C-alpha positions as CSV (number, residue, x, y, z in Angstrom):
1,S,98.8,71.1,126.6
2,A,95.6,72.0,128.4
3,S,96.0,75.6,127.3
4,A,96.1,74.4,123.6
5,S,92.7,72.7,123.9
6,A,91.2,75.6,125.8
7,S,92.4,78.0,123.1
8,A,90.8,75.9,120.4
9,S,87.4,76.2,122.0
10,A,87.9,79.9,122.8
11,S,88.8,80.4,119.1
12,A,85.8,78.6,117.9
13,Q,83.5,80.6,120.2
14,S,85.1,83.9,119.1
15,K,84.4,83.2,115.4
16,T,80.7,82.7,116.1
17,H,80.4,86.3,117.4
18,I,82.4,88.0,114.7
19,S,80.5,89.2,111.6
20,T,82.6,90.2,108.6
21,P,81.3,93.0,106.4
22,V,80.5,92.2,102.7
23,T,83.3,93.7,100.7
24,D,83.4,92.2,97.2
25,K,82.0,89.7,94.8
26,R,83.4,86.7,96.6
27,Q,80.9,87.4,99.4
28,R,77.9,88.4,97.3
29,D,77.5,85.4,95.0
30,S,74.4,83.3,95.7
31,D,73.5,81.7,92.4
32,S,73.1,78.0,91.7
33,R,76.6,77.4,90.5
34,S,78.9,75.1,92.5
35,P,81.4,76.7,94.9
36,E,84.2,75.4,92.8
37,E,82.8,77.1,89.6
38,K,82.3,80.4,91.4
39,A,85.7,80.3,92.9
40,K,87.4,79.6,89.6
41,E,85.5,82.4,87.9
42,L,86.4,84.8,90.8
43,A,90.1,83.8,90.5
44,E,90.2,84.6,86.8
45,E,88.3,87.8,87.3
46,L,90.9,88.9,89.9
47,R,93.8,87.8,87.7
48,S,92.5,89.7,84.7
49,G,93.0,93.1,86.5
50,L,96.4,92.5,88.1
51,G,98.9,93.0,85.3
52,P,100.8,91.0,82.7
53,L,102.4,88.4,85.0
54,A,99.0,87.7,86.7
55,Q,97.5,87.0,83.2
56,G,100.1,84.3,82.5
57,W,102.3,86.7,80.5
58,G,105.3,84.3,80.5
59,R,107.6,86.5,78.5
60,S,111.3,87.0,79.2
61,S,113.4,90.1,79.4
62,H,114.7,89.4,75.9
63,E,111.2,89.4,74.5
64,V,109.8,92.5,76.0
65,G,112.9,94.7,76.6
66,A,114.7,95.5,79.9
67,E,112.8,98.7,80.9
68,K,109.3,97.2,80.6
69,F,110.4,93.9,82.1
70,V,112.1,95.4,85.2
71,D,109.2,97.7,85.9
72,T,106.5,94.9,85.5
73,F,108.5,92.4,87.5
74,F,108.8,94.6,90.6
75,K,105.1,95.4,90.5
76,A,104.1,91.8,90.4
77,S,106.9,90.0,92.3
78,R,105.8,88.3,95.6
79,L,109.5,88.0,96.6
80,H,109.8,91.8,96.0
81,F,106.7,92.4,98.2
82,I,108.2,90.2,100.9
83,G,111.6,91.7,100.6
84,T,110.5,95.3,100.8
85,W,107.9,94.7,103.6
86,K,110.3,96.3,106.1
87,E,110.0,99.6,104.3
88,R,106.2,99.6,104.6
89,Y,106.4,98.4,108.2
90,D,108.7,101.4,109.0
91,T,106.0,103.8,107.9
92,L,103.8,102.3,110.7
93,L,106.6,102.7,113.2
94,D,107.2,106.3,112.1
95,V,103.8,107.3,113.4
96,M,103.9,105.3,116.6
97,D,105.0,106.7,119.9
98,D,108.6,106.0,120.8
99,T,109.0,102.6,122.4
100,P,109.8,102.8,126.1
101,P,112.8,100.9,127.3
102,L,112.4,97.1,127.6
103,I,112.8,96.2,131.3
104,E,113.9,92.7,131.9
105,I,111.3,90.9,134.0
106,N,111.5,87.4,135.4
107,P,109.9,85.3,134.3
108,R,110.0,86.5,130.7
109,W,107.0,85.9,128.5
110,I,107.5,86.1,124.7
111,F,104.6,85.6,122.2
112,H,105.3,84.5,118.6
113,V,102.3,85.6,116.5
114,D,102.0,83.9,113.1
115,M,99.1,84.4,110.8
116,D,97.7,81.1,109.4
117,A,98.3,80.7,105.6
118,F,98.2,84.5,105.4
119,F,97.9,85.1,101.7
120,A,95.3,82.4,101.2
121,S,93.4,83.5,104.4
122,V,93.1,87.1,103.0
123,T,91.7,85.8,99.8
124,T,89.1,83.5,101.4
125,R,88.2,85.4,104.6
126,G,84.6,85.9,105.4
127,V,83.4,83.3,102.8
128,P,83.0,79.9,104.5
129,E,82.3,78.0,101.3
130,L,85.5,79.4,99.8
131,Q,87.4,78.5,102.9
132,R,86.3,74.9,102.6
133,L,88.0,74.6,99.1
134,P,91.6,73.8,98.4
135,V,93.2,77.2,97.6
136,V,96.7,78.2,96.7
137,I,98.2,81.6,95.8
138,C,100.4,81.9,92.8
139,W,100.5,83.6,89.4
140,G,99.7,80.3,87.6
141,S,96.2,80.0,86.3
142,E,93.7,77.2,85.3
143,K,95.0,77.5,81.7
144,S,98.7,77.8,82.2
145,N,99.2,75.4,85.2
146,S,102.6,77.1,85.7
147,G,103.8,79.2,88.5
148,E,105.3,78.6,91.9
149,I,102.9,78.3,94.8
150,S,103.6,80.9,97.5
151,C,100.9,79.8,100.0
152,A,98.4,76.9,100.4
153,N,95.5,76.9,102.7
154,Y,95.1,74.1,105.2
155,V,92.5,72.3,103.1
156,A,95.1,72.0,100.2
157,R,97.8,71.0,102.7
158,K,95.8,68.0,103.7
159,S,96.4,66.7,100.1
160,G,100.1,67.2,100.4
161,V,100.3,70.6,98.6
162,K,102.9,72.9,100.0
163,A,104.5,76.3,99.4
164,G,107.4,76.3,96.9
165,E,105.8,73.6,94.8
166,W,105.0,74.0,91.1
167,L,101.3,74.4,90.4
168,S,101.2,71.5,87.8
169,S,102.8,69.2,90.4
170,A,100.3,70.3,93.1
171,K,97.3,69.6,90.8
172,E,98.4,66.0,90.4
173,K,98.0,65.6,94.2
174,C,94.8,67.7,94.3
175,P,92.9,67.9,91.0
176,T,90.3,70.3,92.5
177,L,92.9,72.8,93.5
178,I,92.0,76.5,92.8
179,S,94.7,79.1,92.2
180,F,94.2,82.7,93.1
181,P,96.5,85.6,92.2
182,F,98.4,87.8,94.6
183,E,96.6,90.8,96.1
184,F,99.5,92.8,97.5
185,E,97.5,95.9,98.5
186,K,95.1,93.8,100.6
187,Y,98.0,92.0,102.2
188,T,99.5,95.3,103.2
189,E,96.2,96.7,104.6
190,T,95.5,93.5,106.5
191,A,99.0,93.3,107.9
192,M,98.9,96.9,109.1
193,N,95.6,96.2,110.9
194,M,97.2,93.1,112.5
195,Y,100.2,95.1,113.7
196,K,98.1,97.8,115.2
197,A,96.3,95.2,117.3
198,L,99.7,94.0,118.5
199,F,100.9,97.5,119.5
200,R,97.6,98.0,121.4
201,L,98.6,95.1,123.6
202,T,102.3,96.1,124.1
203,P,104.8,98.6,122.6
204,H,107.4,95.9,122.6
205,V,106.8,94.4,119.1
206,L,109.5,92.9,116.9
207,G,108.1,92.7,113.4
208,L,109.5,89.9,111.3
209,S,107.3,90.0,108.2
210,C,103.9,90.9,107.0
211,D,102.4,88.0,108.9
212,E,104.7,87.3,111.7
213,A,106.0,89.0,114.8
214,Y,107.4,88.6,118.3
215,L,105.9,90.3,121.3
216,D,107.4,90.8,124.8
217,V,104.3,90.7,127.0
218,S,106.2,90.3,130.3
219,Q,104.9,93.5,131.7
220,V,101.4,92.8,130.5
221,V,101.4,89.5,132.3
222,A,102.9,91.0,135.4
223,D,100.2,93.6,135.5
224,A,97.4,91.1,134.9
225,A,98.8,88.8,137.6
226,L,99.1,91.6,140.1
227,A,95.4,92.5,139.4
228,N,94.4,88.9,140.1
229,P,97.1,87.5,142.5
230,F,95.2,84.2,143.1
231,A,94.9,83.2,139.5
232,D,97.2,80.6,137.9
233,V,99.7,82.6,135.8
234,N,99.5,80.1,132.9
235,H,95.8,80.7,132.8
236,V,96.4,84.5,132.8
237,V,98.8,84.2,129.9
238,S,96.4,82.0,128.0
239,E,93.6,84.5,128.4
240,I,95.9,87.3,127.1
241,A,96.8,85.3,124.1
242,E,93.2,84.3,123.3
243,K,92.0,87.9,123.6
244,L,94.7,89.0,121.2
245,R,93.8,86.2,118.7
246,R,90.2,87.3,118.8
247,E,91.1,90.9,118.2
248,I,93.4,90.0,115.3
249,F,90.5,87.9,113.8
250,Q,88.2,90.9,114.1
251,V,90.5,93.7,112.7
252,T,91.7,91.5,109.8
253,G,88.1,90.7,108.7
254,G,88.4,87.0,109.5
255,C,92.0,85.9,109.3
256,T,93.1,83.6,112.0
257,A,96.4,83.7,113.9
258,S,98.3,81.1,116.0
259,I,100.4,82.2,119.0
260,G,103.3,80.3,120.6
261,C,104.5,81.3,124.1
262,G,107.9,80.7,125.7
263,S,110.6,82.4,127.8
264,N,112.6,83.5,124.7
265,Q,112.1,84.0,121.0
266,F,113.3,80.6,120.0
267,L,111.0,78.7,122.4
268,S,108.0,80.8,121.4
269,R,108.6,80.0,117.7
270,L,108.8,76.2,118.5
271,A,105.5,76.6,120.5
272,T,103.8,78.2,117.5
273,K,104.3,75.0,115.5
274,Q,102.3,73.2,118.1
275,A,99.6,75.9,118.1
276,K,98.9,75.8,114.4
277,P,96.5,76.2,112.9
278,D,94.4,78.7,114.8
279,G,95.5,78.0,118.3
280,Y,97.7,78.8,121.3
281,F,100.4,76.8,122.9
282,H,102.8,77.5,125.8
283,L,106.1,75.7,126.0
284,E,106.9,75.7,129.7
285,D,110.5,75.9,130.8
286,S,110.2,72.7,132.8
287,K,109.4,70.8,129.7
288,V,111.8,72.4,127.3
289,L,114.6,69.9,127.4
290,D,112.3,66.9,126.8
291,F,110.4,68.7,124.1
292,I,113.5,69.8,122.2
293,G,115.3,66.5,122.7
294,K,112.8,64.8,120.4
295,L,113.2,67.3,117.6
296,N,115.4,66.6,114.6
297,V,118.5,68.8,114.3
298,S,117.1,70.1,111.0
299,D,114.2,71.7,113.0
300,L,116.7,74.1,114.6
301,P,117.3,77.6,113.2
302,S,120.7,78.0,111.5
303,V,120.8,74.3,110.6
304,G,120.7,73.9,106.9
305,W,121.1,70.9,104.7
306,S,124.9,71.0,104.8
307,T,125.1,71.1,108.6
308,T,122.4,68.4,108.8
309,K,124.5,66.3,106.4
310,I,127.7,66.7,108.6
311,L,125.8,65.8,111.8
312,K,124.1,62.9,110.2
313,E,127.5,61.4,109.1
314,K,128.4,61.4,112.8
315,G,125.2,59.7,113.7
316,I,123.5,62.8,115.1
317,Q,119.9,63.2,114.0
318,T,118.0,64.4,117.1
319,C,118.7,67.3,119.5
320,F,119.0,64.8,122.3
321,E,122.0,63.3,120.5
322,L,123.3,66.7,119.6
323,R,123.5,67.7,123.3
324,K,126.1,65.1,123.9
325,L,128.6,67.1,121.8
326,S,130.6,70.0,123.1
327,Q,130.6,73.4,121.5
328,K,134.3,73.1,120.9
329,F,133.8,69.8,119.1
330,L,131.1,71.3,116.9
331,A,133.2,74.3,116.0
332,Q,136.6,72.7,115.5
333,D,136.3,68.9,114.9
334,L,133.1,69.2,112.7
335,K,134.3,72.5,111.3
336,L,130.9,74.2,111.7
337,G,132.6,77.4,112.7
338,P,132.3,79.3,116.1
339,K,129.0,81.1,115.3
340,T,127.0,78.1,114.0
341,A,128.4,75.9,116.8
342,K,127.4,78.4,119.4
343,K,123.9,78.8,118.1
344,I,123.0,75.1,117.7
345,F,124.8,74.3,121.0
346,E,122.5,76.8,122.7
347,Y,119.3,76.1,120.7
348,C,119.3,72.4,121.5
349,R,119.3,73.4,125.2
350,G,116.5,76.0,124.7
351,I,118.9,78.9,125.1
352,D,118.4,82.0,122.9
353,T,120.8,85.0,123.5
354,R,119.7,87.1,120.6
355,P,119.2,90.8,121.5
356,W,115.7,92.4,121.3
357,N,116.2,94.7,118.4
358,P,112.8,95.9,117.0
359,R,114.2,98.3,114.4
360,P,117.6,97.2,113.1
361,I,119.6,99.8,111.1
362,R,119.5,99.4,107.4
363,K,123.0,98.9,106.1
364,S,122.3,98.5,102.4
365,V,119.7,98.7,99.6
366,S,119.3,96.1,96.9
367,A,117.2,95.0,94.0
368,Q,117.4,91.7,92.2
369,I,115.6,89.6,89.6
370,S,116.1,85.9,89.0
371,W,113.0,85.0,87.0
372,G,112.5,85.5,83.3
373,V,116.1,86.8,82.8
374,R,117.2,85.8,79.3
375,M,119.8,87.6,77.3
376,K,121.3,87.2,73.9
377,T,123.9,90.0,73.7
378,D,126.1,92.1,75.9
379,S,124.1,95.2,75.0
380,E,121.0,93.5,76.5
381,V,122.9,92.9,79.7
382,E,124.1,96.5,79.9
383,D,120.6,97.8,79.2
384,F,119.2,95.5,81.9
385,L,121.8,96.7,84.5
386,K,121.0,100.3,83.7
387,H,117.3,99.9,84.5
388,L,118.1,97.7,87.5
389,S,120.6,100.3,88.8
390,A,118.0,103.0,88.4
391,K,115.5,101.0,90.4
392,V,117.9,100.4,93.3
393,V,119.0,104.1,93.4
394,D,115.3,105.2,93.5
395,R,114.8,102.8,96.4
396,M,117.8,104.2,98.2
397,L,116.7,107.8,97.8
398,A,113.2,107.0,98.9
399,M,114.6,105.3,102.0
400,F,116.8,108.2,102.8
401,K,113.9,110.7,102.5
402,K,111.8,108.5,104.8
403,T,114.5,108.1,107.4
404,S,115.3,111.8,107.4
405,G,111.9,112.3,109.0
406,N,110.1,115.7,108.9
407,K,113.0,117.2,107.0
408,A,111.8,115.4,103.8
409,K,108.1,116.3,104.4
410,G,107.8,119.7,102.8
411,T,107.9,121.5,99.5
412,A,109.6,120.2,96.5
413,A,112.5,122.6,97.2
414,E,112.8,121.3,100.8
415,E,112.9,117.7,99.6
416,A,115.5,118.6,97.0
417,N,117.7,120.1,99.8
418,V,117.3,116.9,101.8
419,I,118.4,114.8,98.8
420,R,121.3,117.2,98.1
421,S,122.6,116.5,101.6
422,F,122.8,112.8,100.8
423,H,125.9,111.7,98.9
424,G,124.8,108.2,98.2
425,A,126.7,104.8,98.5
426,S,130.4,104.1,98.2
427,L,130.0,100.3,98.0
428,V,128.5,98.8,94.8
429,S,128.0,95.1,94.5
430,L,126.8,92.9,91.7
431,K,125.2,89.4,92.1
432,V,124.8,87.2,89.0
433,W,123.1,83.9,88.5
434,R,125.0,81.9,85.9
435,A,123.4,78.8,84.4
436,K,125.3,75.7,85.1
437,K,126.5,73.8,82.1
438,N,124.5,70.6,81.4
439,A,122.0,71.5,84.1
440,N,119.0,69.3,84.6
441,P,116.0,71.2,83.0
442,N,113.7,69.4,85.4
443,K,115.2,71.3,88.2
444,R,114.0,74.6,86.7
445,K,110.6,75.9,87.7
446,G,108.9,76.6,84.4
447,S,110.4,77.8,81.2
448,L,111.6,81.1,82.8
449,G,112.8,80.0,86.2
450,H,116.6,80.4,86.8
451,G,117.2,76.6,87.3
452,Q,120.5,75.3,88.5
453,C,122.9,78.1,88.8
454,D,126.3,79.3,90.1
455,R,125.8,82.5,92.1
456,L,128.7,84.9,91.6
457,H,129.3,88.1,93.6
458,R,131.6,91.0,93.0
459,S,132.0,94.3,94.8
460,L,133.6,97.7,94.1
461,T,134.5,100.2,96.8
462,R,134.4,103.7,95.3
463,S,136.8,106.5,96.4
464,F,133.7,108.7,96.8
465,P,130.0,107.9,97.2
466,T,127.4,108.3,94.4
467,K,123.6,108.5,94.0
468,D,123.8,108.8,90.2
469,P,122.0,105.8,88.6
470,E,124.3,106.2,85.5
471,E,127.3,106.0,87.7
472,V,126.0,102.9,89.5
473,A,125.2,101.4,86.1
474,R,128.8,102.0,84.9
475,N,130.2,100.3,88.0
476,T,127.9,97.3,87.7
477,I,128.6,96.9,84.0
478,G,132.3,97.0,84.7
479,L,131.9,94.3,87.4
480,F,129.9,92.2,85.0
481,K,132.6,92.4,82.3
482,A,135.2,91.4,84.9
483,L,133.3,88.2,85.5
484,K,133.7,87.2,81.8
485,I,130.2,85.6,81.6
486,E,128.5,85.0,78.3
487,A,125.2,86.9,78.0
488,E,123.2,83.7,77.3
489,E,124.4,82.2,80.6
490,V,122.8,84.9,82.7
491,R,119.7,83.8,84.6
492,G,119.5,86.5,87.2
493,M,121.1,89.7,88.4
494,G,121.1,91.8,91.6
495,V,122.5,95.2,92.5
496,I,123.4,96.1,96.1
497,L,124.4,99.5,97.4
498,G,126.1,99.8,100.8
499,N,128.1,102.3,102.9
500,L,125.5,105.0,102.7
501,H,126.8,108.6,103.3
502,E,125.3,111.9,104.1
503,N,126.9,115.4,103.8
504,K,129.9,115.3,106.2
505,N,129.9,119.1,106.4
506,S,126.8,119.2,108.4
507,A,127.5,119.6,112.2
508,S,125.0,116.9,113.1
509,S,125.7,114.5,110.3
510,T,127.9,111.5,110.0
511,S,125.9,109.1,107.8
512,V,122.3,108.4,106.7
513,R,122.1,105.8,109.4
514,K,122.9,108.4,112.2
515,L,120.2,110.8,110.9
516,S,117.5,108.2,110.4
517,T,114.5,107.7,112.6
518,N,115.8,104.3,113.2
519,Q,119.1,105.6,114.6
520,A,117.3,108.2,116.7
521,K,115.3,105.6,118.4
522,R,118.4,103.5,118.8
523,R,120.1,106.4,120.5
524,R,117.2,106.6,123.0
525,T,117.7,103.0,123.8
526,V,121.5,103.4,124.2
527,L,121.1,106.4,126.4
528,E,118.2,105.2,128.5
529,P,120.4,104.0,131.4
530,F,121.5,107.6,131.7
531,R,118.0,109.1,131.6
532,N,117.9,109.8,135.3
533,T,121.4,111.3,135.2
534,F,121.4,113.5,132.1
535,N,119.0,115.7,130.4
536,L,117.9,113.4,127.6
537,S,117.4,115.9,124.8
538,A,120.9,117.2,125.3
539,A,122.3,113.7,125.4
540,L,120.6,112.9,122.1
541,Q,121.9,116.1,120.5
542,A,125.4,115.4,121.7
543,S,125.2,111.7,120.7
544,T,124.4,112.8,117.1
545,L,127.8,114.4,117.1
546,T,129.6,111.5,118.6
547,K,131.0,109.1,116.1
548,D,131.1,106.1,118.4
549,I,127.6,106.4,119.8
550,E,127.0,102.6,119.4
551,N,129.8,102.1,121.9
552,L,128.6,104.4,124.6
553,Q,127.0,101.5,126.4
554,T,130.5,100.3,127.3
555,L,131.7,103.6,128.6
556,S,131.6,104.8,132.2
557,H,129.7,108.0,133.0
558,K,132.8,110.1,133.0
559,E,134.1,108.6,129.8
560,M,130.7,109.2,128.1
561,V,130.7,112.9,129.3
562,D,134.2,113.4,128.1
563,A,133.5,111.9,124.7
564,I,130.4,113.9,124.1
565,I,131.8,117.2,125.4
566,D,134.9,116.8,123.1
567,Q,132.6,116.4,120.1
568,L,130.5,119.5,121.3
569,R,133.6,121.6,121.6
570,K,134.7,120.7,118.0
571,T,131.4,122.0,116.7
572,K,131.1,125.1,118.9
573,T,130.8,127.4,115.9
574,E,127.6,125.8,114.7
575,P,124.5,127.9,115.9
576,E,122.3,124.9,116.3
577,V,124.6,123.3,118.9
578,L,125.3,126.4,121.0
579,P,122.5,125.5,123.5
580,F,124.4,122.3,124.3
581,L,127.9,123.5,124.7
582,G,129.2,122.9,128.2
583,N,132.0,121.9,130.4
584,K,132.4,118.4,131.8
585,K,132.8,119.8,135.3
586,A,129.3,121.4,135.0
587,C,127.5,118.5,136.7
588,E,125.6,119.7,139.8
589,A,124.0,123.0,138.8
590,A,120.8,122.5,140.7
591,A,122.0,119.9,143.3
592,F,122.2,122.7,146.0
593,C,118.3,122.7,146.0
594,N,118.5,119.3,147.8
595,G,115.2,118.4,146.2
596,E,113.3,121.4,147.8
597,T,111.9,122.6,144.5
598,C,111.5,119.5,142.4
599,G,108.2,120.8,141.1
600,S,109.7,124.0,139.9
601,V,113.2,123.1,138.7
602,H,114.7,120.0,137.2
603,C,117.2,118.8,139.7
604,F,119.9,116.2,139.0
605,Q,121.8,114.2,141.5
606,K,125.1,113.9,139.6
607,H,125.6,115.1,136.0
608,M,123.6,117.7,134.0
609,L,124.8,117.7,130.5
610,D,122.5,120.5,129.3
611,C,124.2,123.1,131.5
612,T,124.9,126.2,129.4
613,A,124.4,129.6,130.8
614,Q,121.2,130.1,128.9
615,F,119.7,126.9,130.2
616,L,120.6,127.7,133.8
617,Y,119.3,131.2,133.4
618,E,115.9,129.9,132.2
619,M,115.9,127.3,135.0
620,C,116.6,129.8,137.7
621,V,114.0,132.3,136.4
622,S,111.4,129.6,136.7
623,I,111.9,129.3,140.5
624,D,109.4,131.3,142.5
625,D,111.2,131.3,145.8
626,D,113.8,134.1,145.7
627,L,116.1,132.4,148.3
628,V,116.1,129.0,146.5
629,R,116.6,130.7,143.1
630,I,119.7,132.5,144.4
631,R,121.1,129.4,145.9
632,C,120.6,127.6,142.6
633,L,122.2,130.4,140.7
634,I,125.3,130.5,142.9
635,Q,125.8,126.8,142.5
636,A,125.2,127.1,138.8
637,V,127.7,129.9,138.4
638,K,130.3,127.8,140.3
639,Q,129.8,124.8,138.1
640,I,129.7,126.6,134.7
641,A,132.7,128.8,135.4
642,N,134.7,127.4,132.5
643,C,131.7,126.9,130.1
644,I,131.9,128.1,126.6
645,W,129.1,130.5,125.9
646,E,128.0,133.4,123.7
647,K,127.6,136.8,125.3
648,D,123.9,137.6,125.8
649,S,122.7,141.0,127.0
650,D,119.5,139.7,128.7
651,L,121.6,137.0,130.4
652,N,124.1,139.6,131.7
653,K,121.3,141.8,133.0
654,Y,120.1,138.9,134.9
655,W,123.5,138.2,136.4
656,Q,123.7,141.9,137.5
657,S,120.3,141.7,139.2
658,C,121.3,138.5,140.9
659,C,124.5,140.2,142.1
660,D,122.5,142.9,143.7
661,Q,120.3,140.4,145.5
662,L,123.3,138.4,146.7
663,K,124.4,141.4,148.7
664,F,121.3,141.1,150.8
665,Q,120.6,137.4,150.9
666,Y,124.1,136.3,151.7
667,R,125.8,139.1,153.5
668,E,128.0,136.8,155.5
669,D,129.4,135.1,152.4
670,V,129.4,137.8,149.8
671,N,132.0,140.6,149.9
672,V,131.5,143.5,147.6
673,C,134.8,144.0,145.8
674,S,133.6,147.0,143.7
675,S,130.4,148.3,142.4
676,S,130.5,146.0,139.4
677,Q,132.2,142.9,140.9
678,I,131.5,140.5,143.7
679,S,133.1,137.4,145.1
680,Y,131.5,134.4,146.7
681,S,133.1,132.0,149.1
682,S,132.0,129.1,151.2
683,S,133.7,126.4,153.1
684,R,132.0,123.9,150.8
685,N,132.6,125.6,147.4
686,S,135.4,127.2,145.3
687,D,135.6,130.9,145.3
688,I,134.0,132.7,142.4
689,I,134.5,136.2,141.1
690,M,131.8,137.5,138.8
691,N,130.8,140.8,137.2
692,S,128.1,142.0,134.9
693,S,129.9,140.5,131.9
694,G,130.0,137.1,133.3
695,I,132.7,135.0,135.0
696,V,135.9,136.9,135.8
697,G,137.8,134.1,137.5
698,L,137.8,131.3,140.0
699,G,139.6,131.0,143.3
700,K,141.0,127.8,144.7
């Protein structure tokens, strides 16, 4: 598109104005050696300081022992780095402001930001002569020629080199190829800087990985278009994208990003493929059907090799041909299943109904290894599972402390108390890679790759949860024995812990997920539609006690109030929830103000969940105008007549003083029954009888 060409020139201009600071040797060398020689020396220098795997260690678990092997593997595994990226990303989200509700705006504008050859870009950034060389990232070295390529820069890709390829095979295509090791700390630092730039543009960021994210920029575009109503909106969006790409380039020290734009996540991702490398592309809605119709069905998400094979057997190769089939035919006749059928039926039409969920709830914790796993005896398998179980339990406890928020940020004793409140996991699963008999050795990547395997999975649901690594190890060893696999057949193992439980005796606890920062933010999203109706802090506290909080979106206001109040009543003996105890009829405590004192008191049109006597007392005290304060108090007393509360001397004194004032302010409505008791009646309200100890009774 025209915007793509414009973005290319804008990107080129932006680079000429960005200076990257000199940070290490790769930017200081200026001797007479060729760029290739200097690059190879630098690669070996980096590799020498990055641990055994980086130095071409090439030793199996059998050779070095389970403990050392497991520990070294996770420090050097790029799959482990990618798989655990979400945990590091959560640390960034924890310090960010709460994300405001996402308001649906038409038209919707979604950016898909994807860093270009990210790992290779971090290695070569700021050094033009290094960027002009074919570079790949993997643990293989010049000497070993082994190792699976994780990332290839675009110079190497021109020679046919691609990710997932074995280094020795890639060098046959490109003899001048230079292999650099992984630099995980730099990837993390660079990714964090990239994400901070994204959040500066919009709070609505959906992080996918260390180098990829979706952004909903609908409001940003709407604001920009409003500021310049005569500008073409496509030009406005293009400028926003280009400005973001320039900022990413600057904050990452010279790494480029491509941005695709569309009206949903799926379309924006398709657009990014057209934008790469280092560009911007907008897939307009009017061109979606023609654009997608030319794609192969294998280009669609959720379409793997087996689905592609089934469709190809029916003569379906393009999305245009796929659109001729009904969803029912895909699901039933082709036996793709309802979920897959629905997805590809919608995708081939440019439809994407996936929800915007920037922080999904963690349901399990796992750790697995499928490289270098070689066993000789059952005792080696058991030793391996013991250390792998310990690793996954450590990860589970670390995740729990993080998601428990500030409760885990204190002294060692406070952290210990947090851990004690966590019971652990009740679902233990084991995954095993078993070597296929008579497997083709050429299908194995190197001498220590897992090769062709059968993947077996077994699970155990415990009668009670555990966080004891020895207990988890015993369970996984038992599951392994049940599989009846010879030790020499094992090529990989993984341990998964699910059904995470916290102390059920806590009034505000149901599971680790409900107490996590993730869940708190989710509750805010769930309860946002009620923000103008309820006091949000009270709603959040109540929702912590409600088991079915995820289903509150489907309840009516009345059903929601009933559910929350029922939970509050059950926990009325807990001191921390007393401020939130109330009656479901207590819904219009300040409505009598009719908005007269909105600056002084928080008025609600319908329901006010946080309506205990103490809250109303503080609310009424804050009103300067005596007449309005008394009006509010009378209405409050009527509404909370059946509330559950603790007797409070200061509160009762305030009731008594208000009773005295009522005699003067509302002579026509207030009849003095005795020196310590009054009654209030009105044509609009129920009768109330109140004395200095609180509510005596109701009329009508």
